[in-house]
N, C-alpha and C positions, 0 to 999 in steps of 0.2 A: 423362270418365275411362274409361268402358266402351270407347269407340272406341280410346283410347290403349292399353288393355290388350289388345284384340284385335290391334292393330297390332304390339305387342311380341311377342305370341304367334306371329303369322304370320311375323315376322322370325326368331324362334327356331326354329320348326318349319315351314318353308315348304311341305313336301309333305303336311301334315296335312289341309288342306282344298283341294279342287280344285273351285271353283265352275263351274257349267255356263256355257258361252259360246256365242256364235254364234246366239243367238235373234234373230229379226228385231225391230228397234226398234218398228215399229208393233204387233206382237203384244204386246210388253211394255207399251206405252202403253195398249192396249185392256184388257189384263189388270188393270193398276193402276186404271183407271177402273171396271171391273166390280167389283173388290173394294170400292172406296170406295162405289160406288152400292149394292151389296148390303148393306154394313154400315149405310148410311144408311136403306135401305128396311126393314131388319130391326130398326131402332132399337137397334143394338149390334153388336159384333163377335162372332166365334165364341167367343173366350175368355170374354167377358162372359156370353153366353147359356149356353155349355157348362159353365162353372164356377159362376157365381153364380146364373144362372137355373134351372138344373137342380137345384142345391142347395136352391132355394126351391120346388121342385116346380111350376115355371111351365109350363103347357101351351104358352104362346106361345114360350118358350125351347126346349122340346122340338121344336116344329115348325121353328123357325129353325135349330137345330143340325142337324136332319135335312136341311133344305134346303141348308145349307152343305156337309154331307158328300156329298150326292148331286151337287151342282154341282162339287165338287172331284173326285169320281170321274169324272164326265163330261169335265171339263177334261183330266185326265190321259189318258183314252182318246183324246180328239180330238187332243191334242198329240202323243202317241206313235204312235198307230195310223192316224189319218186324215192328219195333216199330216207325220207321220214326222220329227219334230224331236228324236229321241233323240240324245244326244251322249255 
């Protein structure tokens, strides 16, 4: 139902969202693998650690959230400034 709602919205307002395109497929595959690997290694995803874990004052979740944030910042830097894939 959510996908259908998004499709109807996109058909009604086609210029609302312009997704990025032309990223190399191997880079997307590697990125997806790293996200899954990182979530498995941290025993949870960023939303689980960031919302539930930090609300429970978990030191482990604080470290995991910090690691997710730093790796996200490094990824943006590498993609935009080193690989120059800005679109």
